Steps between C-alpha positions, in 0.01 A plus 500: 500500500272181500247688296746577237642148499182389335597697190842327495345159529238585232774643260707178555203277413393710198855521370534117535178440302586769229852369445411124508726301284736791434869446540785747561828524306642229728202267415361519843126571580457885459297540808713314741837591332449851419186675630525342852861636529428844372208527741701375786733792455218742551536727809135594509178305428451718197844400365414142560171518329650661195800273512264217449292667223781697323511283192125410487405764241816447294499117492142413500194615288356696808458869526613687795135576593402131478802405703393746783144379474625130540716596784202663680293182432784269634510720818125527520541878564535834329829676488498854636496742191843638588662159513329378183625816306857437632482130386353592156772765454781270596377213294464720194859635551639142549374380168774570259282488201341842611829674437673588173828357613684355807658844587146666512374198686752528772475874519127479550536238765750712681238768569258273693618366833293172498592413143859579560520289812347200333725536184809508721372176656444356163833590367667366808353150416562546132869586551565184694690298254524196731136417430574413126636156428695629186589864420497613126651804357128633474468449878826679572363792274177511681676483854695815384188681418345399821810625701474845324135532572546394864782758535256767367225411733700460808688825419154670479399322827810622684444855363146519614575355847796703588458840653762762516658561842441838656 
């Protein structure tokens, strides 16, 4: 586990650098207010790494390949090919610009366990209305969409983890 912790630390440092001066919808520092929370909900080191980096391709001018390269530079190590491929796939799926619409976006995420886990964690934070100082009708509409997406992903998660009794 200690070996993998360096990847989590490197992802946190990279995310903090990439999202410097960005604010979330509540006006809070994006790294400390959102990314750190999403990563903290991760159950595995991979979920924590992708939790820190899930918006890097979407909200910064960096490609996924450059993000992975910067992660390896930050960790002063090379990710095993299997993990690198998992991270690339999850980060690609988590960028909503790569899908035609939100429905396709959520459907694609639902098929990848790593992307799904991180998106559920992301939505968990996004749906917390207490973090916003003022709630507009636009916020309420967005919260409704988030709740529907969360229900789809958690239903998929339950379906994939339940086994029929014999």
